[in-house]
All heavy atoms as TSV, in Angstrom:
chain	resi	resn	atom	element	x	y	z
A	1	MET	N	N	6.002	2.049	-1.565
A	1	MET	CA	C	4.870	1.910	-2.451
A	1	MET	C	C	3.984	0.762	-1.986
A	1	MET	O	O	4.460	-0.281	-1.577
A	1	MET	CB	C	5.371	1.662	-3.877
A	1	MET	CG	C	4.248	1.518	-4.868
A	1	MET	SD	S	4.811	1.458	-6.576
A	1	MET	CE	C	5.264	3.155	-6.782
A	2	LYS	N	N	2.696	0.969	-2.064
A	2	LYS	CA	C	1.729	-0.041	-1.667
A	2	LYS	C	C	1.797	-1.242	-2.608
A	2	LYS	O	O	1.848	-1.101	-3.815
A	2	LYS	CB	C	0.332	0.578	-1.717
A	2	LYS	CG	C	-0.762	-0.376	-1.388
A	2	LYS	CD	C	-2.120	0.298	-1.589
A	2	LYS	CE	C	-3.148	-0.772	-1.756
A	2	LYS	NZ	N	-4.073	-0.549	-2.804
A	3	LYS	N	N	1.804	-2.424	-2.023
A	3	LYS	CA	C	1.791	-3.650	-2.817
A	3	LYS	C	C	0.351	-4.016	-3.129
A	3	LYS	O	O	-0.471	-4.166	-2.247
A	3	LYS	CB	C	2.443	-4.803	-2.063
A	3	LYS	CG	C	3.919	-4.910	-2.255
A	3	LYS	CD	C	4.196	-5.299	-3.664
A	3	LYS	CE	C	5.599	-5.844	-3.783
A	3	LYS	NZ	N	5.967	-6.074	-5.148
A	4	ASN	N	N	0.037	-4.139	-4.402
A	4	ASN	CA	C	-1.289	-4.570	-4.821
A	4	ASN	C	C	-1.344	-6.093	-4.823
A	4	ASN	O	O	-0.345	-6.754	-5.063
A	4	ASN	CB	C	-1.602	-4.052	-6.227
A	4	ASN	CG	C	-1.682	-2.549	-6.267
A	4	ASN	OD1	O	-2.296	-1.945	-5.411
A	4	ASN	ND2	N	-1.056	-1.943	-7.243
A	5	LYS	N	N	-2.493	-6.633	-4.584
A	5	LYS	CA	C	-2.666	-8.074	-4.628
A	5	LYS	C	C	-3.063	-8.537	-6.029
A	5	LYS	O	O	-3.052	-9.715	-6.308
A	5	LYS	CB	C	-3.725	-8.514	-3.623
A	5	LYS	CG	C	-3.306	-8.280	-2.194
A	5	LYS	CD	C	-4.372	-8.758	-1.241
A	5	LYS	CE	C	-3.937	-8.490	0.185
A	5	LYS	NZ	N	-4.927	-8.929	1.161
A	6	GLU	N	N	-3.405	-7.597	-6.891
A	6	GLU	CA	C	-3.849	-7.952	-8.223
A	6	GLU	C	C	-2.725	-8.618	-9.011
A	6	GLU	O	O	-1.588	-8.195	-8.978
A	6	GLU	CB	C	-4.344	-6.725	-8.991
A	6	GLU	CG	C	-5.613	-6.133	-8.439
A	6	GLU	CD	C	-5.378	-5.167	-7.292
A	6	GLU	OE1	O	-4.226	-4.902	-6.944
A	6	GLU	OE2	O	-6.369	-4.690	-6.734
A	7	LYS	N	N	-3.106	-9.671	-9.743
A	7	LYS	CA	C	-2.146	-10.401	-10.555
A	7	LYS	C	C	-2.496	-10.192	-12.022
A	7	LYS	O	O	-3.630	-10.425	-12.433
A	7	LYS	CB	C	-2.159	-11.886	-10.214
A	7	LYS	CG	C	-1.030	-12.659	-10.867
A	7	LYS	CD	C	-1.030	-14.111	-10.430
A	7	LYS	CE	C	-0.631	-14.223	-8.974
A	7	LYS	NZ	N	-0.498	-15.639	-8.555
A	8	ILE	N	N	-1.516	-9.742	-12.792
A	8	ILE	CA	C	-1.715	-9.429	-14.202
A	8	ILE	C	C	-0.939	-10.421	-15.060
A	8	ILE	O	O	0.245	-10.667	-14.811
A	8	ILE	CB	C	-1.269	-7.989	-14.509
A	8	ILE	CG1	C	-2.080	-6.999	-13.660
A	8	ILE	CG2	C	-1.403	-7.688	-15.999
A	8	ILE	CD1	C	-1.605	-5.565	-13.757
A	9	LEU	N	N	-1.608	-10.953	-16.066
A	9	LEU	CA	C	-0.975	-11.828	-17.038
A	9	LEU	C	C	-0.733	-11.031	-18.310
A	9	LEU	O	O	-1.665	-10.458	-18.871
A	9	LEU	CB	C	-1.866	-13.039	-17.334
A	9	LEU	CG	C	-1.423	-13.967	-18.461
A	9	LEU	CD1	C	-0.051	-14.581	-18.174
A	9	LEU	CD2	C	-2.469	-15.054	-18.690
A	10	VAL	N	N	0.521	-10.993	-18.753
A	10	VAL	CA	C	0.893	-10.300	-19.982
A	10	VAL	C	C	1.290	-11.352	-21.010
A	10	VAL	O	O	2.141	-12.194	-20.741
A	10	VAL	CB	C	2.072	-9.324	-19.742
A	10	VAL	CG1	C	2.497	-8.671	-21.048
A	10	VAL	CG2	C	1.709	-8.276	-18.704
A	11	VAL	N	N	0.652	-11.295	-22.181
A	11	VAL	CA	C	0.936	-12.259	-23.246
A	11	VAL	C	C	1.246	-11.491	-24.526
A	11	VAL	O	O	0.403	-10.753	-25.034
A	11	VAL	CB	C	-0.265	-13.199	-23.504
A	11	VAL	CG1	C	0.117	-14.267	-24.512
A	11	VAL	CG2	C	-0.778	-13.809	-22.217
A	12	ASP	N	N	2.466	-11.662	-25.023
A	12	ASP	CA	C	2.859	-11.036	-26.286
A	12	ASP	C	C	3.981	-11.867	-26.884
A	12	ASP	O	O	4.902	-12.263	-26.165
A	12	ASP	CB	C	3.327	-9.595	-26.051
A	12	ASP	CG	C	3.376	-8.788	-27.335
A	12	ASP	OD1	O	4.033	-9.245	-28.303
A	12	ASP	OD2	O	2.767	-7.717	-27.386
A	13	ASP	N	N	3.907	-12.134	-28.182
A	13	ASP	CA	C	4.946	-12.936	-28.810
A	13	ASP	C	C	6.277	-12.182	-28.914
A	13	ASP	O	O	7.315	-12.789	-29.144
A	13	ASP	CB	C	4.504	-13.440	-30.188
A	13	ASP	CG	C	4.099	-12.326	-31.132
A	13	ASP	OD1	O	3.391	-11.406	-30.690
A	13	ASP	OD2	O	4.473	-12.387	-32.312
A	14	ASP	N	N	6.265	-10.889	-28.684
A	14	ASP	CA	C	7.487	-10.081	-28.670
A	14	ASP	C	C	8.022	-10.048	-27.230
A	14	ASP	O	O	7.427	-9.422	-26.349
A	14	ASP	CB	C	7.175	-8.672	-29.163
A	14	ASP	CG	C	8.400	-7.789	-29.290
A	14	ASP	OD1	O	9.408	-8.025	-28.581
A	14	ASP	OD2	O	8.342	-6.843	-30.093
A	15	LYS	N	N	9.141	-10.730	-27.003
A	15	LYS	CA	C	9.692	-10.838	-25.643
A	15	LYS	C	C	10.011	-9.479	-25.029
A	15	LYS	O	O	9.848	-9.287	-23.828
A	15	LYS	CB	C	10.943	-11.711	-25.647
A	15	LYS	CG	C	10.650	-13.158	-25.875
A	15	LYS	CD	C	11.917	-14.000	-25.820
A	15	LYS	CE	C	11.573	-15.451	-26.116
A	15	LYS	NZ	N	12.745	-16.311	-26.049
A	16	SER	N	N	10.444	-8.523	-25.847
A	16	SER	CA	C	10.793	-7.207	-25.298
A	16	SER	C	C	9.557	-6.477	-24.768
A	16	SER	O	O	9.632	-5.761	-23.771
A	16	SER	CB	C	11.534	-6.357	-26.330
A	16	SER	OG	O	10.709	-6.087	-27.446
A	17	ILE	N	N	8.420	-6.669	-25.413
A	17	ILE	CA	C	7.164	-6.078	-24.927
A	17	ILE	C	C	6.787	-6.701	-23.586
A	17	ILE	O	O	6.401	-6.007	-22.641
A	17	ILE	CB	C	6.027	-6.255	-25.945
A	17	ILE	CG1	C	6.336	-5.545	-27.253
A	17	ILE	CG2	C	4.687	-5.815	-25.367
A	17	ILE	CD1	C	6.402	-4.039	-27.160
A	18	CYS	N	N	6.910	-8.018	-23.492
A	18	CYS	CA	C	6.619	-8.714	-22.227
A	18	CYS	C	C	7.503	-8.186	-21.107
A	18	CYS	O	O	7.029	-7.917	-20.005
A	18	CYS	CB	C	6.832	-10.223	-22.369
A	18	CYS	SG	S	5.501	-11.063	-23.211
A	19	GLN	N	N	8.797	-8.045	-21.394
A	19	GLN	CA	C	9.739	-7.580	-20.380
A	19	GLN	C	C	9.434	-6.152	-19.952
A	19	GLN	O	O	9.471	-5.832	-18.758
A	19	GLN	CB	C	11.169	-7.688	-20.901
A	19	GLN	CG	C	11.637	-9.108	-21.078
A	19	GLN	CD	C	12.946	-9.212	-21.836
A	19	GLN	OE1	O	13.379	-8.284	-22.513
A	19	GLN	NE2	N	13.587	-10.375	-21.732
A	20	LEU	N	N	9.120	-5.290	-20.901
A	20	LEU	CA	C	8.800	-3.893	-20.587
A	20	LEU	C	C	7.538	-3.797	-19.735
A	20	LEU	O	O	7.505	-3.090	-18.723
A	20	LEU	CB	C	8.633	-3.086	-21.871
A	20	LEU	CG	C	8.224	-1.625	-21.698
A	20	LEU	CD1	C	9.309	-0.853	-20.953
A	20	LEU	CD2	C	7.926	-0.995	-23.039
A	21	CYS	N	N	6.497	-4.525	-20.132
A	21	CYS	CA	C	5.248	-4.513	-19.354
A	21	CYS	C	C	5.474	-5.069	-17.955
A	21	CYS	O	O	4.989	-4.501	-16.973
A	21	CYS	CB	C	4.165	-5.313	-20.069
A	21	CYS	SG	S	3.539	-4.540	-21.562
A	22	GLU	N	N	6.198	-6.175	-17.880
A	22	GLU	CA	C	6.455	-6.788	-16.578
A	22	GLU	C	C	7.214	-5.834	-15.661
A	22	GLU	O	O	6.845	-5.652	-14.492
A	22	GLU	CB	C	7.240	-8.081	-16.759
A	22	GLU	CG	C	7.497	-8.809	-15.462
A	22	GLU	CD	C	8.170	-10.159	-15.666
A	22	GLU	OE1	O	8.802	-10.380	-16.709
A	22	GLU	OE2	O	8.053	-10.992	-14.751
A	23	LYS	N	N	8.243	-5.191	-16.175
A	23	LYS	CA	C	9.043	-4.262	-15.365
A	23	LYS	C	C	8.196	-3.075	-14.899
A	23	LYS	O	O	8.198	-2.722	-13.719
A	23	LYS	CB	C	10.238	-3.772	-16.169
A	23	LYS	CG	C	11.137	-2.846	-15.403
A	23	LYS	CD	C	12.345	-2.426	-16.224
A	23	LYS	CE	C	13.243	-1.508	-15.434
A	23	LYS	NZ	N	14.426	-1.101	-16.209
A	24	THR	N	N	7.446	-2.486	-15.812
A	24	THR	CA	C	6.636	-1.307	-15.485
A	24	THR	C	C	5.550	-1.637	-14.464
A	24	THR	O	O	5.364	-0.906	-13.483
A	24	THR	CB	C	6.001	-0.731	-16.765
A	24	THR	OG1	O	7.037	-0.399	-17.689
A	24	THR	CG2	C	5.176	0.496	-16.452
A	25	LEU	N	N	4.849	-2.729	-14.688
A	25	LEU	CA	C	3.766	-3.099	-13.772
A	25	LEU	C	C	4.300	-3.524	-12.407
A	25	LEU	O	O	3.710	-3.188	-11.374
A	25	LEU	CB	C	2.912	-4.211	-14.386
A	25	LEU	CG	C	2.101	-3.791	-15.617
A	25	LEU	CD1	C	1.559	-5.014	-16.343
A	25	LEU	CD2	C	0.990	-2.843	-15.221
A	26	THR	N	N	5.418	-4.228	-12.386
A	26	THR	CA	C	6.026	-4.636	-11.118
A	26	THR	C	C	6.477	-3.420	-10.317
A	26	THR	O	O	6.270	-3.358	-9.101
A	26	THR	CB	C	7.213	-5.593	-11.370
A	26	THR	OG1	O	6.729	-6.741	-12.074
A	26	THR	CG2	C	7.853	-6.041	-10.075
A	27	LEU	N	N	7.071	-2.449	-11.002
A	27	LEU	CA	C	7.499	-1.222	-10.318
A	27	LEU	C	C	6.312	-0.463	-9.725
A	27	LEU	O	O	6.466	0.299	-8.774
A	27	LEU	CB	C	8.260	-0.308	-11.272
A	27	LEU	CG	C	9.672	-0.755	-11.628
A	27	LEU	CD1	C	10.259	0.139	-12.723
A	27	LEU	CD2	C	10.576	-0.737	-10.395
A	28	ASN	N	N	5.123	-0.692	-10.285
A	28	ASN	CA	C	3.915	-0.050	-9.774
A	28	ASN	C	C	3.161	-0.919	-8.779
A	28	ASN	O	O	2.017	-0.632	-8.438
A	28	ASN	CB	C	3.016	0.366	-10.943
A	28	ASN	CG	C	3.536	1.615	-11.612
A	28	ASN	OD1	O	3.372	2.708	-11.079
A	28	ASN	ND2	N	4.195	1.468	-12.739
A	29	GLY	N	N	3.814	-1.991	-8.323
A	29	GLY	CA	C	3.276	-2.773	-7.228
A	29	GLY	C	C	2.416	-3.970	-7.592
A	29	GLY	O	O	1.844	-4.603	-6.710
A	30	TYR	N	N	2.329	-4.292	-8.866
A	30	TYR	CA	C	1.500	-5.422	-9.276
A	30	TYR	C	C	2.328	-6.708	-9.327
A	30	TYR	O	O	3.526	-6.676	-9.556
A	30	TYR	CB	C	0.875	-5.174	-10.650
A	30	TYR	CG	C	-0.122	-4.046	-10.631
A	30	TYR	CD1	C	0.249	-2.756	-10.998
A	30	TYR	CD2	C	-1.425	-4.261	-10.222
A	30	TYR	CE1	C	-0.658	-1.712	-10.963
A	30	TYR	CE2	C	-2.345	-3.224	-10.187
A	30	TYR	CZ	C	-1.952	-1.949	-10.552
A	30	TYR	OH	O	-2.851	-0.922	-10.514
A	31	THR	N	N	1.643	-7.819	-9.142
A	31	THR	CA	C	2.245	-9.120	-9.369
A	31	THR	C	C	2.013	-9.438	-10.838
A	31	THR	O	O	0.884	-9.335	-11.327
A	31	THR	CB	C	1.573	-10.196	-8.491
A	31	THR	OG1	O	1.738	-9.818	-7.125
A	31	THR	CG2	C	2.188	-11.555	-8.729
A	32	VAL	N	N	3.078	-9.801	-11.552
A	32	VAL	CA	C	2.982	-9.976	-12.997
A	32	VAL	C	C	3.511	-11.341	-13.412
A	32	VAL	O	O	4.559	-11.782	-12.942
A	32	VAL	CB	C	3.777	-8.878	-13.746
A	32	VAL	CG1	C	3.679	-9.065	-15.254
A	32	VAL	CG2	C	3.301	-7.495	-13.331
A	33	ILE	N	N	2.774	-11.982	-14.287
A	33	ILE	CA	C	3.248	-13.169	-14.983
A	33	ILE	C	C	3.279	-12.782	-16.450
A	33	ILE	O	O	2.262	-12.352	-17.003
A	33	ILE	CB	C	2.316	-14.376	-14.775
A	33	ILE	CG1	C	2.238	-14.742	-13.299
A	33	ILE	CG2	C	2.793	-15.558	-15.611
A	33	ILE	CD1	C	1.201	-15.805	-12.986
A	34	ALA	N	N	4.440	-12.910	-17.083
A	34	ALA	CA	C	4.566	-12.544	-18.493
A	34	ALA	C	C	5.056	-13.740	-19.287
A	34	ALA	O	O	5.931	-14.477	-18.837
A	34	ALA	CB	C	5.531	-11.373	-18.648
A	35	THR	N	N	4.470	-13.917	-20.455
A	35	THR	CA	C	4.905	-15.001	-21.330
A	35	THR	C	C	4.870	-14.553	-22.784
A	35	THR	O	O	3.974	-13.818	-23.194
A	35	THR	CB	C	4.061	-16.274	-21.145
A	35	THR	OG1	O	4.588	-17.298	-21.996
A	35	THR	CG2	C	2.606	-16.055	-21.476
A	36	SER	N	N	5.859	-14.997	-23.536
A	36	SER	CA	C	5.873	-14.727	-24.968
A	36	SER	C	C	5.391	-15.944	-25.751
A	36	SER	O	O	5.388	-15.947	-26.968
A	36	SER	CB	C	7.279	-14.328	-25.421
A	36	SER	OG	O	8.208	-15.349	-25.115
A	37	ASP	N	N	4.977	-16.982	-25.032
A	37	ASP	CA	C	4.450	-18.186	-25.663
A	37	ASP	C	C	2.970	-18.325	-25.329
A	37	ASP	O	O	2.602	-18.748	-24.235
A	37	ASP	CB	C	5.211	-19.417	-25.172
A	37	ASP	CG	C	4.757	-20.701	-25.841
A	37	ASP	OD1	O	3.815	-20.660	-26.667
A	37	ASP	OD2	O	5.340	-21.752	-25.538
A	38	PRO	N	N	2.100	-17.965	-26.263
A	38	PRO	CA	C	0.669	-18.016	-25.973
A	38	PRO	C	C	0.171	-19.426	-25.642
A	38	PRO	O	O	-0.877	-19.576	-25.020
A	38	PRO	CB	C	0.017	-17.480	-27.247
A	38	PRO	CG	C	1.066	-17.475	-28.292
A	38	PRO	CD	C	2.380	-17.469	-27.614
A	39	CYS	N	N	0.923	-20.439	-26.029
A	39	CYS	CA	C	0.519	-21.815	-25.712
A	39	CYS	C	C	0.626	-22.119	-24.211
A	39	CYS	O	O	0.042	-23.082	-23.735
A	39	CYS	CB	C	1.360	-22.804	-26.510
A	39	CYS	SG	S	1.077	-22.681	-28.288
A	40	GLU	N	N	1.369	-21.302	-23.461
A	40	GLU	CA	C	1.528	-21.489	-22.021
A	40	GLU	C	C	0.345	-20.949	-21.213
A	40	GLU	O	O	0.214	-21.242	-20.030
A	40	GLU	CB	C	2.789	-20.783	-21.520
A	40	GLU	CG	C	4.077	-21.392	-21.988
A	40	GLU	CD	C	5.285	-20.645	-21.438
A	40	GLU	OE1	O	5.124	-19.575	-20.811
A	40	GLU	OE2	O	6.397	-21.135	-21.643
A	41	VAL	N	N	-0.503	-20.167	-21.834
A	41	VAL	CA	C	-1.553	-19.458	-21.113
A	41	VAL	C	C	-2.495	-20.405	-20.377
A	41	VAL	O	O	-2.851	-20.158	-19.219
A	41	VAL	CB	C	-2.328	-18.514	-22.061
A	41	VAL	CG1	C	-3.545	-17.936	-21.378
A	41	VAL	CG2	C	-1.407	-17.407	-22.547
A	42	LEU	N	N	-2.913	-21.489	-21.004
A	42	LEU	CA	C	-3.842	-22.408	-20.341
A	42	LEU	C	C	-3.241	-22.983	-19.067
A	42	LEU	O	O	-3.930	-23.066	-18.043
A	42	LEU	CB	C	-4.253	-23.533	-21.286
A	42	LEU	CG	C	-5.218	-23.145	-22.393
A	42	LEU	CD1	C	-5.522	-24.340	-23.293
A	42	LEU	CD2	C	-6.501	-22.582	-21.830
A	43	ASP	N	N	-1.977	-23.350	-19.094
A	43	ASP	CA	C	-1.325	-23.854	-17.879
A	43	ASP	C	C	-1.248	-22.782	-16.803
A	43	ASP	O	O	-1.441	-23.058	-15.626
A	43	ASP	CB	C	0.080	-24.377	-18.191
A	43	ASP	CG	C	0.052	-25.672	-18.984
A	43	ASP	OD1	O	-0.936	-26.427	-18.855
A	43	ASP	OD2	O	1.020	-25.936	-19.717
A	44	ILE	N	N	-0.977	-21.558	-17.213
A	44	ILE	CA	C	-0.864	-20.459	-16.248
A	44	ILE	C	C	-2.203	-20.225	-15.549
A	44	ILE	O	O	-2.260	-20.135	-14.324
A	44	ILE	CB	C	-0.361	-19.172	-16.935
A	44	ILE	CG1	C	1.098	-19.362	-17.375
A	44	ILE	CG2	C	-0.496	-17.969	-16.001
A	44	ILE	CD1	C	1.620	-18.256	-18.275
A	45	VAL	N	N	-3.272	-20.127	-16.317
A	45	VAL	CA	C	-4.573	-19.823	-15.692
A	45	VAL	C	C	-5.126	-21.003	-14.897
A	45	VAL	O	O	-5.958	-20.808	-14.008
A	45	VAL	CB	C	-5.616	-19.299	-16.706
A	45	VAL	CG1	C	-5.170	-17.985	-17.301
A	45	VAL	CG2	C	-5.914	-20.306	-17.784
A	46	LYS	N	N	-4.669	-22.204	-15.188
A	46	LYS	CA	C	-5.078	-23.356	-14.384
A	46	LYS	C	C	-4.423	-23.331	-13.013
A	46	LYS	O	O	-4.987	-23.812	-12.035
A	46	LYS	CB	C	-4.705	-24.664	-15.089
A	46	LYS	CG	C	-5.601	-25.017	-16.240
A	46	LYS	CD	C	-5.155	-26.330	-16.874
A	46	LYS	CE	C	-5.981	-26.644	-18.102
A	46	LYS	NZ	N	-5.509	-27.866	-18.783
A	47	ASN	N	N	-3.208	-22.751	-12.939
A	47	ASN	CA	C	-2.436	-22.779	-11.703
A	47	ASN	C	C	-2.440	-21.468	-10.920
A	47	ASN	O	O	-1.991	-21.438	-9.779
A	47	ASN	CB	C	-0.983	-23.165	-12.015
A	47	ASN	CG	C	-0.888	-24.563	-12.590
A	47	ASN	OD1	O	-1.518	-25.484	-12.100
A	47	ASN	ND2	N	-0.095	-24.719	-13.635
A	48	ASP	N	N	-2.911	-20.389	-11.524
A	48	ASP	CA	C	-2.892	-19.083	-10.863
A	48	ASP	C	C	-4.229	-18.384	-11.029
A	48	ASP	O	O	-4.913	-18.548	-12.039
A	48	ASP	CB	C	-1.800	-18.188	-11.476
A	48	ASP	CG	C	-0.419	-18.568	-11.025
A	48	ASP	OD1	O	-0.146	-18.455	-9.813
A	48	ASP	OD2	O	0.399	-18.964	-11.875
A	49	SER	N	N	-4.572	-17.587	-10.053
A	49	SER	CA	C	-5.744	-16.739	-10.135
A	49	SER	C	C	-5.315	-15.424	-10.786
A	49	SER	O	O	-4.482	-14.702	-10.229
A	49	SER	CB	C	-6.300	-16.493	-8.733
A	49	SER	OG	O	-7.385	-15.614	-8.796
A	50	ILE	N	N	-5.841	-15.125	-11.948
A	50	ILE	CA	C	-5.455	-13.940	-12.709
A	50	ILE	C	C	-6.578	-12.909	-12.631
A	50	ILE	O	O	-7.745	-13.232	-12.850
A	50	ILE	CB	C	-5.175	-14.308	-14.185
A	50	ILE	CG1	C	-4.103	-15.393	-14.298
A	50	ILE	CG2	C	-4.813	-13.077	-14.998
A	50	ILE	CD1	C	-2.740	-15.001	-13.786
A	51	ASP	N	N	-6.203	-11.663	-12.336
A	51	ASP	CA	C	-7.191	-10.590	-12.249
A	51	ASP	C	C	-7.361	-9.823	-13.552
A	51	ASP	O	O	-8.434	-9.282	-13.822
A	51	ASP	CB	C	-6.784	-9.611	-11.139
A	51	ASP	CG	C	-6.763	-10.288	-9.791
A	51	ASP	OD1	O	-7.829	-10.774	-9.363
A	51	ASP	OD2	O	-5.684	-10.360	-9.159
A	52	LEU	N	N	-6.293	-9.764	-14.345
A	52	LEU	CA	C	-6.324	-8.981	-15.581
A	52	LEU	C	C	-5.408	-9.633	-16.600
A	52	LEU	O	O	-4.317	-10.086	-16.251
A	52	LEU	CB	C	-5.864	-7.544	-15.319
A	52	LEU	CG	C	-5.747	-6.602	-16.509
A	52	LEU	CD1	C	-7.135	-6.268	-17.056
A	52	LEU	CD2	C	-5.025	-5.320	-16.103
A	53	VAL	N	N	-5.856	-9.677	-17.852
A	53	VAL	CA	C	-5.032	-10.203	-18.939
A	53	VAL	C	C	-4.777	-9.088	-19.937
A	53	VAL	O	O	-5.712	-8.456	-20.424
A	53	VAL	CB	C	-5.719	-11.388	-19.659
A	53	VAL	CG1	C	-4.867	-11.863	-20.836
A	53	VAL	CG2	C	-5.989	-12.530	-18.699
A	54	LEU	N	N	-3.497	-8.850	-20.223
A	54	LEU	CA	C	-3.091	-7.925	-21.280
A	54	LEU	C	C	-2.483	-8.783	-22.368
A	54	LEU	O	O	-1.478	-9.461	-22.132
A	54	LEU	CB	C	-2.063	-6.912	-20.769
A	54	LEU	CG	C	-2.499	-6.006	-19.635
A	54	LEU	CD1	C	-1.329	-5.131	-19.188
A	54	LEU	CD2	C	-3.666	-5.136	-20.062
A	55	THR	N	N	-3.074	-8.785	-23.548
A	55	THR	CA	C	-2.583	-9.658	-24.600
A	55	THR	C	C	-2.512	-8.947	-25.941
A	55	THR	O	O	-3.336	-8.078	-26.242
A	55	THR	CB	C	-3.462	-10.926	-24.723
A	55	THR	OG1	O	-2.910	-11.790	-25.716
A	55	THR	CG2	C	-4.893	-10.609	-25.080
A	56	ASP	N	N	-1.517	-9.336	-26.704
A	56	ASP	CA	C	-1.419	-8.937	-28.101
A	56	ASP	C	C	-2.539	-9.670	-28.835
A	56	ASP	O	O	-2.929	-10.770	-28.438
A	56	ASP	CB	C	-0.047	-9.353	-28.631
A	56	ASP	CG	C	0.239	-8.835	-30.019
A	56	ASP	OD1	O	-0.590	-8.111	-30.582
A	56	ASP	OD2	O	1.323	-9.153	-30.552
A	57	VAL	N	N	-3.061	-9.088	-29.889
A	57	VAL	CA	C	-4.132	-9.748	-30.617
A	57	VAL	C	C	-3.566	-10.651	-31.716
A	57	VAL	O	O	-3.973	-11.792	-31.848
A	57	VAL	CB	C	-5.114	-8.711	-31.215
A	57	VAL	CG1	C	-6.150	-9.390	-32.083
A	57	VAL	CG2	C	-5.786	-7.937	-30.097
A	58	LYS	N	N	-2.607	-10.152	-32.476
A	58	LYS	CA	C	-2.053	-10.919	-33.590
A	58	LYS	C	C	-0.769	-11.611	-33.153
A	58	LYS	O	O	0.266	-10.976	-32.951
A	58	LYS	CB	C	-1.772	-10.013	-34.782
A	58	LYS	CG	C	-3.031	-9.442	-35.384
A	58	LYS	CD	C	-2.729	-8.616	-36.599
A	58	LYS	CE	C	-4.000	-8.032	-37.171
A	58	LYS	NZ	N	-3.745	-7.218	-38.352
A	59	MET	N	N	-0.870	-12.926	-32.984
A	59	MET	CA	C	0.286	-13.744	-32.603
A	59	MET	C	C	0.230	-15.046	-33.382
A	59	MET	O	O	-0.853	-15.487	-33.756
A	59	MET	CB	C	0.256	-14.053	-31.101
A	59	MET	CG	C	0.421	-12.864	-30.207
A	59	MET	SD	S	0.463	-13.298	-28.459
A	59	MET	CE	C	-1.250	-13.714	-28.169
A	60	PRO	N	N	1.388	-15.655	-33.609
A	60	PRO	CA	C	1.373	-16.957	-34.268
A	60	PRO	C	C	0.829	-18.021	-33.306
A	60	PRO	O	O	0.836	-17.826	-32.096
A	60	PRO	CB	C	2.846	-17.213	-34.589
A	60	PRO	CG	C	3.600	-16.367	-33.636
A	60	PRO	CD	C	2.727	-15.191	-33.337
A	61	LYS	N	N	0.372	-19.091	-33.827
A	61	LYS	CA	C	-0.162	-20.230	-33.077
A	61	LYS	C	C	-1.547	-19.943	-32.508
A	61	LYS	O	O	-2.513	-20.558	-32.895
A	61	LYS	CB	C	0.768	-20.692	-31.959
A	61	LYS	CG	C	2.127	-21.147	-32.416
A	61	LYS	CD	C	2.962	-21.558	-31.231
A	61	LYS	CE	C	4.398	-21.781	-31.649
A	61	LYS	NZ	N	5.262	-22.019	-30.516
A	62	ILE	N	N	-1.635	-19.021	-31.548
A	62	ILE	CA	C	-2.907	-18.717	-30.897
A	62	ILE	C	C	-3.146	-17.215	-30.958
A	62	ILE	O	O	-2.305	-16.426	-30.541
A	62	ILE	CB	C	-2.922	-19.192	-29.427
A	62	ILE	CG1	C	-2.737	-20.713	-29.360
A	62	ILE	CG2	C	-4.219	-18.802	-28.745
A	62	ILE	CD1	C	-2.634	-21.252	-27.955
A	63	ASP	N	N	-4.291	-16.827	-31.414
A	63	ASP	CA	C	-4.695	-15.434	-31.516
A	63	ASP	C	C	-5.060	-14.900	-30.127
A	63	ASP	O	O	-5.558	-15.647	-29.289
A	63	ASP	CB	C	-5.912	-15.389	-32.454
A	63	ASP	CG	C	-6.395	-13.993	-32.708
A	63	ASP	OD1	O	-7.225	-13.505	-31.918
A	63	ASP	OD2	O	-5.941	-13.406	-33.697
A	64	GLY	N	N	-4.810	-13.634	-29.868
A	64	GLY	CA	C	-5.134	-13.032	-28.589
A	64	GLY	C	C	-6.614	-13.137	-28.220
A	64	GLY	O	O	-6.956	-13.298	-27.057
A	65	MET	N	N	-7.480	-13.080	-29.199
A	65	MET	CA	C	-8.917	-13.216	-28.932
A	65	MET	C	C	-9.241	-14.650	-28.503
A	65	MET	O	O	-10.122	-14.854	-27.679
A	65	MET	CB	C	-9.743	-12.818	-30.153
A	65	MET	CG	C	-9.639	-11.328	-30.492
A	65	MET	SD	S	-10.063	-10.227	-29.107
A	65	MET	CE	C	-11.801	-10.538	-28.971
A	66	ASP	N	N	-8.533	-15.621	-29.045
A	66	ASP	CA	C	-8.728	-17.015	-28.628
A	66	ASP	C	C	-8.289	-17.196	-27.166
A	66	ASP	O	O	-8.903	-17.962	-26.431
A	66	ASP	CB	C	-7.938	-17.974	-29.513
A	66	ASP	CG	C	-8.499	-18.048	-30.932
A	66	ASP	OD1	O	-9.702	-17.791	-31.099
A	66	ASP	OD2	O	-7.724	-18.362	-31.850
A	67	ILE	N	N	-7.251	-16.484	-26.773
A	67	ILE	CA	C	-6.782	-16.568	-25.380
A	67	ILE	C	C	-7.873	-16.068	-24.443
A	67	ILE	O	O	-8.164	-16.693	-23.426
A	67	ILE	CB	C	-5.487	-15.752	-25.196
A	67	ILE	CG1	C	-4.340	-16.493	-25.858
A	67	ILE	CG2	C	-5.210	-15.484	-23.728
A	67	ILE	CD1	C	-3.038	-15.726	-25.887
A	68	LEU	N	N	-8.460	-14.937	-24.798
A	68	LEU	CA	C	-9.516	-14.387	-23.935
A	68	LEU	C	C	-10.719	-15.292	-23.907
A	68	LEU	O	O	-11.356	-15.462	-22.893
A	68	LEU	CB	C	-9.902	-12.989	-24.401
A	68	LEU	CG	C	-8.787	-11.965	-24.296
A	68	LEU	CD1	C	-9.240	-10.625	-24.884
A	68	LEU	CD2	C	-8.366	-11.766	-22.855
């Protein structure tokens, strides 16, 4: 399978959703960073070039729209 260079950030407070998305996207050749802690997002985007963000909208602490 062709390896894509695209890096996807998955943010969801449900760890099982993060794991499922990470596994599925990785199997399809994407580089994935997944976190269930929306407070980590700022550190992640400061240190990595992200091509796509998949985020839950309703989360405690930080709303998905605030992340975007």
